[in-house]
C-alpha positions as CSV (number, residue, x, y, z in Angstrom):
1,M,0.0,0.0,0.0
2,D,1.2,3.5,-0.8
3,N,0.3,4.9,2.6
4,I,2.2,2.3,4.7
5,N,5.2,3.8,6.4
6,T,8.9,2.9,6.2
7,F,11.0,4.2,9.1
8,T,14.8,3.9,8.9
9,A,15.9,6.0,11.9
10,P,18.3,3.9,14.0
11,L,16.7,5.4,17.2
12,V,13.0,5.0,17.2
13,V,12.5,6.5,20.7
14,Q,14.8,9.1,22.4
15,L,14.1,11.0,25.5
16,Q,16.5,13.7,26.7
17,D,15.9,15.3,30.1
18,V,12.2,14.8,29.9
19,C,10.1,16.1,32.8
20,K,6.3,16.3,33.3
21,S,4.5,18.6,35.7
22,F,0.8,19.1,36.3
23,N,-1.0,22.2,37.5
24,V,1.9,24.3,36.1
25,G,1.9,27.8,37.6
26,H,-0.5,27.0,40.4
27,P,0.3,26.4,44.1
28,N,-0.5,22.7,43.7
29,E,2.0,22.3,40.8
30,I,3.6,18.8,41.0
31,E,6.3,17.2,38.9
32,V,5.6,13.5,38.3
33,L,8.4,12.7,35.8
34,H,11.9,13.8,36.7
35,H,14.7,14.2,34.0
36,I,14.1,11.0,32.0
37,N,16.8,9.9,29.6
38,F,16.7,6.7,27.5
39,S,16.5,5.6,24.0
40,L,15.3,2.5,22.0
41,S,16.7,1.3,18.8
42,R,14.8,-0.2,15.8
43,G,13.5,-3.7,16.6
44,E,14.3,-3.5,20.4
45,F,11.9,-5.1,22.8
46,C,11.7,-3.3,26.1
47,A,9.7,-3.9,29.3
48,V,8.6,-1.0,31.5
49,V,8.0,-2.1,35.1
50,G,7.2,-0.3,38.3
51,P,4.6,0.0,41.1
52,S,1.3,1.7,40.7
53,G,1.6,5.4,40.9
54,S,5.3,5.3,39.8
55,G,4.7,7.4,36.7
56,K,4.5,4.5,34.1
57,S,1.2,5.7,32.6
58,T,2.4,9.3,32.4
59,L,5.6,8.2,30.7
60,L,3.7,6.0,28.2
61,N,1.3,8.9,27.4
62,I,4.2,11.1,26.6
63,I,6.0,8.5,24.4
64,G,2.7,7.7,22.7
65,L,2.2,11.4,21.9
66,L,-1.0,11.5,23.9
67,D,0.6,14.3,26.1
68,R,3.5,16.6,25.9
69,P,6.4,16.9,28.3
70,T,6.8,20.0,30.3
71,Q,10.6,20.0,29.7
72,G,13.1,18.2,27.6
73,Q,13.1,16.6,24.2
74,L,11.3,13.6,22.7
75,S,12.1,12.2,19.3
76,I,9.9,9.5,17.7
77,A,11.0,7.7,14.5
78,G,13.7,10.3,14.0
79,E,11.4,13.3,14.4
80,E,11.9,15.7,17.3
81,T,8.4,16.5,18.6
82,T,8.9,19.5,20.8
83,C,8.1,22.1,18.2
84,L,5.4,20.2,16.3
85,D,2.0,21.9,16.1
86,D,-1.1,19.9,17.1
87,H,-1.8,18.7,13.5
88,A,1.8,17.4,12.9
89,F,1.8,15.9,16.5
90,T,-1.4,14.0,15.8
91,R,-0.3,12.9,12.3
92,L,3.0,11.5,13.7
93,R,1.1,9.6,16.4
94,G,-1.2,8.0,13.9
95,H,1.5,7.0,11.5
96,A,4.5,6.1,13.7
97,I,2.9,4.5,16.8
98,G,0.6,1.5,17.3
99,F,-1.2,0.9,20.6
100,V,-2.3,-2.3,22.3
101,F,-4.1,-1.9,25.6
102,Q,-5.0,-4.2,28.4
103,Y,-8.6,-4.3,27.0
104,H,-8.7,-4.9,23.3
105,H,-11.1,-2.0,22.5
106,L,-12.5,-3.8,19.4
107,L,-15.8,-2.8,17.8
108,N,-17.8,-6.0,18.6
109,A,-20.4,-5.4,15.9
110,F,-17.7,-5.4,13.2
111,T,-15.8,-8.4,11.9
112,A,-12.2,-9.1,12.8
113,L,-11.2,-8.0,9.3
114,E,-13.2,-4.7,9.6
115,N,-11.6,-3.9,12.9
116,V,-8.1,-4.3,11.5
117,M,-9.1,-2.1,8.5
118,M,-10.1,0.8,10.8
119,P,-6.7,2.6,11.0
120,L,-6.3,2.3,7.3
121,L,-9.7,3.7,6.6
122,G,-8.8,6.6,8.9
123,A,-5.8,7.3,6.7
124,T,-7.6,7.0,3.3
125,G,-11.2,7.8,4.1
126,F,-12.6,5.0,2.0
127,P,-12.3,1.2,1.7
128,N,-10.6,-0.4,-1.3
129,A,-9.1,-3.8,-2.3
130,S,-5.6,-2.8,-1.2
131,I,-6.8,-2.0,2.3
132,E,-8.7,-5.2,2.6
133,A,-5.7,-7.2,1.4
134,R,-3.5,-5.5,3.9
135,A,-5.9,-6.3,6.8
136,A,-6.3,-9.9,5.6
137,S,-2.5,-10.3,5.5
138,L,-2.2,-9.0,9.1
139,L,-4.9,-11.4,10.3
140,D,-2.9,-14.2,8.6
141,S,0.2,-13.0,10.5
142,V,-1.5,-13.5,13.8
143,D,-3.0,-16.9,12.7
144,L,-6.6,-15.7,12.5
145,S,-7.4,-15.9,8.8
146,A,-10.1,-18.4,9.5
147,Y,-11.9,-15.9,11.7
148,A,-11.7,-12.8,9.4
149,N,-15.4,-12.6,8.8
150,Q,-16.6,-13.4,12.3
151,P,-17.9,-10.6,14.6
152,S,-15.1,-9.7,16.9
153,G,-17.4,-10.1,19.9
154,S,-17.7,-13.8,19.2
155,L,-14.0,-14.4,19.6
156,S,-12.2,-15.6,22.7
157,G,-10.2,-13.1,24.8
158,G,-6.9,-14.2,23.4
159,Q,-8.2,-14.1,19.9
160,Q,-9.5,-10.6,20.4
161,Q,-6.2,-9.4,21.7
162,R,-4.5,-10.9,18.6
163,V,-6.9,-8.9,16.4
164,A,-5.9,-5.8,18.4
165,V,-2.2,-6.5,17.7
166,A,-3.0,-6.9,14.0
167,R,-4.9,-3.6,14.1
168,A,-2.1,-1.8,15.8
169,L,0.3,-2.9,13.0
170,A,-2.0,-1.7,10.2
171,M,0.0,1.4,9.5
172,N,3.3,-0.4,9.9
173,P,4.4,1.7,12.9
174,A,7.9,2.2,13.9
175,L,6.9,1.8,17.6
176,L,4.3,-0.5,19.2
177,L,3.2,0.5,22.7
178,A,1.7,-2.4,24.6
179,D,0.1,-1.4,27.9
180,E,-0.5,-4.5,30.0
181,P,-1.7,-6.4,26.9
182,T,-1.8,-9.7,28.7
183,G,-3.3,-8.5,32.0
184,N,-6.8,-9.8,31.2
185,L,-5.7,-13.1,29.7
186,D,-5.2,-16.6,31.1
187,S,-1.5,-17.7,31.3
188,K,-1.7,-19.7,28.0
189,S,-3.3,-16.8,26.0
190,A,-0.9,-14.3,27.7
191,D,2.1,-16.3,26.6
192,A,0.8,-16.5,23.0
193,V,0.2,-12.8,22.8
194,F,3.7,-12.1,24.3
195,E,5.3,-14.4,21.8
196,L,3.3,-12.8,19.0
197,L,4.7,-9.4,20.0
198,R,8.2,-10.8,20.2
199,R,7.8,-12.2,16.7
200,V,6.6,-8.9,15.3
201,S,9.6,-7.1,16.8
202,R,12.0,-9.7,15.5
203,D,10.6,-10.2,12.0
204,Q,9.4,-6.7,11.2
205,G,11.9,-4.6,13.1
206,T,9.2,-3.0,15.1
207,T,10.3,-1.4,18.4
208,V,8.1,-2.7,21.2
209,L,7.6,-1.0,24.6
210,F,5.8,-3.5,26.8
211,V,4.3,-2.3,30.1
212,T,3.8,-5.2,32.5
213,H,3.5,-6.2,36.2
214,N,4.5,-9.7,35.3
215,P,8.2,-10.2,36.2
216,G,8.4,-13.4,34.2
217,L,7.4,-11.7,31.0
218,A,9.6,-8.7,31.8
219,G,12.6,-11.0,32.2
220,R,12.1,-12.3,28.6
221,C,12.5,-8.8,27.1
222,D,15.7,-7.4,25.6
223,K,15.9,-4.8,28.3
224,T,13.9,-3.5,31.3
225,I,13.2,0.1,32.3
226,Q,12.2,0.4,35.9
227,V,10.2,3.5,36.9
228,V,10.1,4.5,40.6
229,D,8.7,7.8,41.9
230,G,8.9,9.3,38.4
231,R,12.5,8.4,37.8
232,V,14.0,5.7,35.6
233,I,16.4,3.5,37.5
């Protein structure tokens, strides 16, 4: 497809002295992220761990371009984001980043194939044979071709999460953010989804940032970033 991205920057994620404060300029101003510095290369598979309230979600929102840092620089897929206007910021998020959440957020009335097509339809505005072929190929890559025309609400939890992974890959993002993607799954399904993400990282060169409370899964990642009290240690 013509609108599928190809990112060649060696560093897909780079944070330099990133801080995040809330209620800026008010008496109750509070800094929740303190001078974060790290980078992720193309194809790297990294776990983010830390206790509840440690700042993991805030960090993920900033890396996912859902929020902006108060201080510091963030580069995604080789593009420095600090000076981007809202339109460019949103466009970069839509093209460079895929999201998989703890809950799959599929549209249950639509088929598995239609759910995977959604990001592509957002980019083109209308369906066509190329989009359908891309979505079908992605479902095949997560071993769900046989379920392409089934309503997503009829699938098992593990199958729904695999559809969500396929959807997240629709735009061929440089970065995949997985926020507790196995948290609602039984151990067998969780392991299958984790191995799927590992395969995507290895075979497609997608950088994966995997947030988890599961130390066993974190230990199987290339590296681990631990967040405690808003600091990376």
